[in-house]
C-alpha positions, 0 to 999 in steps of 0.5 A, spaced: 499 500 500 505 504 501 507 504 493 500 506 491 500 512 496 506 514 493 504 514 486 497 517 488 501 523 492 506 524 485 500 524 481 496 529 485 502 533 485 503 533 478 496 535 476 497 541 481 503 543 477 499 542 470 493 546 473 498 552 476 502 552 469 496 554 465 496 561 469 503 562 469 507 566 463 511 561 459 518 563 462 515 561 469 512 555 467 515 549 471 517 543 466 514 536 467 520 533 467 524 538 472 518 537 477 518 530 477 525 530 478 524 535 484 520 530 487 526 525 487 524 520 482 524 520 474 519 518 469 523 511 468 524 509 475 521 502 476 517 503 483 514 496 483 
């Protein structure tokens, strides 16, 4: 269950960042890859 909770937290944070990016200027947007990296993971990390 701990892995599921971690995935849920990452997904929620990513969704919040995506929504926030809509109202930011282009130069102020946080790129998805950089945001994921700031969470201590990357797109290719196997969690299971």
